[in-house]
C-alpha distance (Angstrom), angle and dihedral (degrees) to the residues before:
residue distance angle dihedral
S1 . . .
P2 3.79 . .
P3 3.82 119.1 .
A4 3.75 122.0 -93.7
G5 3.70 110.7 -76.7
A6 3.76 96.6 26.1
S7 3.71 118.3 130.1
S8 3.78 121.9 -125.2
G9 3.78 115.6 -56.0
S10 3.81 125.8 48.8
G11 3.79 112.9 -79.5
A12 3.74 93.1 9.4
L13 3.80 92.6 148.3
S14 3.79 101.4 17.6
P15 3.78 132.0 28.6
F16 3.83 89.7 -138.5
D17 3.80 132.4 61.8
R18 3.74 98.8 -113.8
R19 3.79 95.7 -168.3
L20 3.80 90.3 53.1
K21 3.82 90.8 48.9
R22 3.84 89.7 52.5
K23 3.84 89.2 51.2
Q24 3.81 92.0 48.7
K25 3.82 93.0 49.4
N26 3.80 94.8 45.6
W27 3.82 91.1 47.1
A28 3.83 92.2 49.2
A29 3.77 92.7 47.8
L30 3.86 91.4 57.5
Q31 3.80 95.6 52.1
A32 3.80 119.0 115.2
E33 3.77 114.2 -100.3
P34 3.81 96.7 5.8
A35 3.82 89.6 -179.9
K36 3.83 87.7 77.2
C37 3.81 87.9 69.6
D38 3.79 99.3 32.5
Y39 3.84 99.4 68.4
L40 3.85 90.9 99.9
R41 3.75 95.1 49.9
E42 3.81 91.4 43.8
E43 3.82 90.0 51.6
V44 3.73 94.0 49.5
G45 3.82 90.4 42.8
G46 3.79 89.0 57.1
R47 3.84 90.6 50.8
I48 3.81 89.8 50.6
A49 3.82 89.4 50.2
D50 3.83 89.3 52.3
R51 3.85 89.1 57.1
V52 3.84 89.3 50.3
F53 3.82 89.8 52.3
D54 3.83 89.5 51.9
I55 3.85 88.8 67.1
T56 3.78 106.1 80.1
R57 3.77 100.5 -141.0
T58 3.79 140.9 83.8
F59 3.82 117.3 -112.1
P60 3.85 112.3 -144.8
L61 3.78 94.1 -163.3
A62 3.82 127.9 17.7
L63 3.82 136.1 177.8
D64 3.80 126.7 -145.6
V65 3.84 107.9 -158.4
G66 3.77 111.8 -155.1
S67 3.83 91.3 4.4
G68 3.79 97.6 170.9
R69 3.79 108.6 -176.6
G70 3.80 92.6 -14.8
Y71 3.80 100.2 -83.6
I72 3.79 92.8 166.2
A73 3.77 100.1 33.5
Q74 3.82 93.3 62.4
H75 3.77 89.2 62.8
L76 3.82 97.3 48.2
T77 3.81 130.2 85.5
K78 3.79 133.7 -139.1
E79 3.81 89.4 -121.7
T80 3.83 87.0 66.0
I81 3.82 101.6 35.4
E82 3.76 121.5 26.3
K83 3.81 96.7 -169.9
L84 3.82 133.2 8.0
I85 3.78 129.9 -160.8
Q86 3.82 112.5 -155.3
V87 3.77 118.2 -156.0
D88 3.81 126.0 -173.7
I89 3.77 138.8 154.2
S90 3.83 90.1 -130.6
E91 3.81 116.7 75.6
N92 3.83 89.5 -169.9
A93 3.79 92.0 58.3
L94 3.82 91.4 51.7
K95 3.86 91.5 46.8
N96 3.84 89.4 54.5
A97 3.79 97.1 43.0
V98 3.83 117.3 148.1
D99 3.75 119.5 -112.4
S100 3.80 120.6 -87.1
E101 3.77 131.9 -177.6
I102 3.85 89.1 -135.0
P103 3.80 119.0 90.3
T104 3.81 105.6 -109.0
V105 3.77 138.7 -169.3
S106 3.82 120.2 -160.5
V107 3.82 121.3 -143.6
V108 3.85 123.3 -176.0
A109 3.76 106.5 -144.9
D110 3.77 142.5 130.8
E111 3.80 105.2 -96.9
E112 3.80 87.5 -141.0
F113 3.83 88.1 69.0
L114 3.83 109.8 38.7
P115 3.81 109.7 -162.4
F116 3.82 96.6 -145.7
K117 3.79 136.1 108.0
E118 3.76 123.7 -107.6
D119 3.88 118.1 -86.3
T120 3.85 94.4 16.8
F121 3.82 108.5 127.8
D122 3.78 134.1 56.2
L123 3.74 92.1 -158.3
V124 3.83 136.8 21.7
I125 3.80 121.9 -167.0
S126 3.79 131.4 -178.5
S127 3.77 132.2 172.9
L128 3.81 131.1 -161.8
R129 3.75 93.1 -25.9
Y130 3.80 106.2 124.7
V131 3.76 142.4 40.7
L132 3.80 131.5 -163.0
I133 3.78 140.2 -170.2
T134 3.83 118.7 124.9
Y135 3.79 128.2 59.8
L136 3.83 90.0 -103.6
R137 3.79 89.5 54.8
F138 3.84 89.8 46.0
I139 3.84 87.4 58.9
F140 3.79 90.8 45.7
W141 3.85 92.8 50.8
L142 3.76 91.6 44.7
K143 3.80 89.4 55.1
I144 3.82 90.4 50.9
L145 3.81 91.7 50.3
N146 3.78 91.5 46.1
N147 3.77 89.1 53.8
I148 3.82 91.4 49.8
H149 3.81 91.5 46.9
Q150 3.82 89.8 51.2
V151 3.84 96.4 53.9
L152 3.79 91.7 45.9
K153 3.84 118.8 96.4
P154 3.81 117.7 -126.6
D155 3.79 108.4 -78.0
G156 3.77 88.1 21.7
V157 3.81 119.4 138.1
F158 3.79 134.0 -137.2
I159 3.86 117.5 -153.1
G160 3.81 116.6 -175.9
A161 3.75 145.3 159.2
M162 3.78 131.7 -156.3
F163 3.82 138.2 171.3
G164 3.76 114.6 -84.9
G165 3.78 131.5 -135.4
D166 3.87 95.8 -92.7
T167 3.80 93.8 53.6
L168 3.82 111.2 131.8
Y169 3.80 92.1 -8.3
E170 3.83 89.5 151.8
L171 3.84 91.6 56.3
R172 3.80 95.2 42.9
C173 3.84 94.0 48.9
S174 3.75 92.8 47.1
L175 3.82 93.6 50.3
Q176 3.80 92.9 46.5
L177 3.81 93.5 50.2
A178 3.80 91.8 46.8
E179 3.78 92.7 50.1
L180 3.81 92.8 47.1
E181 3.77 89.1 51.7
R182 3.83 99.0 43.2
E183 3.85 102.7 27.7
G184 3.78 105.7 23.4
G185 3.81 93.7 -118.4
F186 3.77 142.5 30.6
S187 3.83 141.8 -127.9
P188 3.78 129.6 -156.1
H189 3.82 112.0 -90.9
V190 3.76 98.2 170.5
S191 3.80 121.9 55.7
P192 3.83 107.6 -104.5
F193 3.83 122.6 -107.3
T194 3.76 137.5 -141.2
A195 3.84 135.8 -112.2
V196 3.77 119.8 -117.1
S197 3.78 91.2 -123.1
D198 3.80 90.6 66.8
L199 3.83 96.0 58.5
G200 3.77 100.4 67.9
H201 3.78 90.2 48.4
L202 3.81 92.7 48.4
L203 3.78 93.2 48.9
S204 3.78 92.4 48.5
R205 3.83 91.7 48.4
A206 3.77 88.6 51.7
G207 3.81 90.4 55.8
F208 3.81 101.6 -103.3
N209 3.81 120.9 139.4
T210 3.85 137.3 -171.5
L211 3.77 88.5 45.5
T212 3.80 127.9 -166.1
V213 3.83 122.4 -173.3
D214 3.79 123.5 174.1
T215 3.82 135.3 162.2
D216 3.82 136.1 -138.2
E217 3.81 137.3 176.9
I218 3.75 130.6 -138.9
Q219 3.83 115.6 -167.8
V220 3.84 121.1 -163.5
N221 3.81 123.8 -170.6
Y222 3.84 120.7 -140.0
P223 3.80 134.2 -179.0
G224 3.80 90.1 -114.4
L225 3.81 149.1 -36.8
F226 3.81 93.6 -70.2
E227 3.79 90.4 56.7
V228 3.76 90.4 49.6
M229 3.78 91.2 54.4
E230 3.80 93.0 42.6
D231 3.82 89.9 54.1
L232 3.83 91.1 47.9
Q233 3.80 94.1 42.9
G234 3.78 108.4 26.9
K235 3.79 94.8 -135.6
Y236 3.76 127.3 0.9
M237 3.76 103.2 -116.3
L238 3.83 141.3 145.3
Y239 3.78 115.9 -122.6
G240 3.76 122.3 175.7
N241 3.84 91.2 -21.8
I242 3.82 90.9 -57.9
N243 3.77 129.4 99.2
V244 3.78 109.9 -111.6
F245 3.63 114.8 -167.8
C246 5.79 144.2 -175.2
M247 3.82 92.5 -106.8
G248 3.84 89.3 35.7
E249 3.75 88.8 -136.8
S250 3.80 103.0 121.4
N251 3.76 117.6 135.8
C252 3.80 114.4 -71.1
S253 3.81 99.0 174.1
W254 3.80 114.2 133.2
N255 3.81 91.0 -120.2
R256 3.77 95.0 52.6
K257 3.80 119.1 135.5
P258 3.85 113.2 -117.2
L259 3.85 97.1 -129.8
L260 3.82 147.5 -16.1
H261 3.81 123.8 -112.7
R262 3.78 117.2 -117.4
E263 3.81 92.5 -120.5
T264 3.77 91.0 53.1
M265 3.79 92.2 50.0
L266 3.78 92.4 51.8
A267 3.79 90.9 48.7
A268 3.79 90.6 48.1
A269 3.86 90.8 51.6
A270 3.85 90.6 51.8
I271 3.84 92.2 48.3
Y272 3.80 92.1 46.1
R273 3.84 91.7 54.2
E274 3.82 94.3 42.4
M275 3.82 95.7 48.7
Y276 3.81 103.3 35.2
G277 3.80 107.2 13.9
N278 3.78 120.9 137.5
S279 3.78 123.3 -128.4
D280 3.81 90.7 -107.1
G281 3.81 92.6 57.4
S282 3.74 97.1 -101.6
V283 3.83 125.2 117.7
P284 3.86 126.4 -135.1
A285 3.80 127.2 -126.9
T286 3.79 114.7 -163.1
F287 3.79 123.0 -151.7
Q288 3.81 113.0 -167.8
I289 3.83 112.0 -160.2
Y290 3.77 126.0 -161.4
Y291 3.77 117.3 -157.7
M292 3.82 121.5 -161.3
I293 3.79 136.1 -174.4
G294 3.77 124.8 -171.9
W295 3.83 133.4 170.4
K296 3.79 130.0 -146.3
F297 3.77 111.2 -125.3
H298 3.79 122.2 -94.4
E299 3.78 131.7 166.0
S300 3.79 92.0 -119.7
Q301 3.86 93.2 61.2
A302 3.79 121.6 105.1
R303 3.77 113.3 -104.8
P304 3.83 131.3 -155.9
A305 3.77 115.7 -103.3
Q306 3.77 118.3 -103.5
R307 3.78 117.9 -90.1
G308 3.85 111.4 -90.8
S309 3.82 93.7 19.6
A310 3.84 95.3 109.7
T311 3.80 117.4 116.3
V312 3.79 97.4 -164.9
S313 3.79 126.2 61.0
F314 3.82 123.4 -136.0
G315 3.84 85.1 -129.3
D316 3.75 89.4 67.1
L317 3.82 92.4 61.7
A318 3.81 89.3 80.5
K319 3.87 88.4 62.7
I320 3.80 95.3 50.3
D321 3.81 95.2 98.5
G322 3.85 90.5 54.5
L323 3.79 91.4 47.2
L324 3.77 92.7 50.9
S325 3.81 94.7 46.9
R326 3.85 89.1 48.5
G327 3.80 89.9 52.3
K328 3.84 91.8 53.3
K329 3.82 90.9 55.5
């Protein structure tokens, strides 16, 4: 059923079932040895931290949106961030946060509704928290970015990462082909992802400037499809007629299908190995990561020159060698 406060119709306000996502995150945070499933978040968290270190300033107050167990905080230093507020929808994740040398405060809240005043934070970071594909998700992501922009101080910066459109393409293709073959149709079993071309437009619409967007891929090899799903989901189990899965990242779209048939799963495993299998018998799973940086406007920031104000033509670049050699004479 839709989350509390939603109007009639599933997903009327949000493309995702927020109560289901809270259950998934809380369940995942309570699993034994969660570090077995956190390697991807920790790796991306380290890469987000590297981008924070590239900015040569100290941030008095920072916000980690969708912090989980503190995957970014563990890589940061108190010389860079003096105080960090960690916000997550899962209270269990915050209770089991990893140690960090930065003073932190944990806040349980839905990241869609940040409970902070305008112009509060010098830095906002977020890692692998959101996905985007349809128009409805576009509006949802724009709302998230608007909220982040609002709580940033002028000249504050947002640094984030999210899964890209090619994430788990091997798994998605194998499941779709298997369902078409065995059931005559297919349903989404992995939450959909965005295209990189959408990010710059979204950041601009939310009010950010001086944008940077880049992409990276992380490929992990597994013995087979079932190990891929076990790693994504912890254990494949049915809970309250919904699939609850160790990373806590199973599909929470409103139009998700409740479960996969055994025959379909076996067919998908065979297709996965046949189409994408490595020579050593393992199968790859690709995670595409988009990184984004956007600044909130301030008068002190550098601005692009006005159109038509250039004093040198690109056509003159071909003559630069001649001009340099003439100058040496």
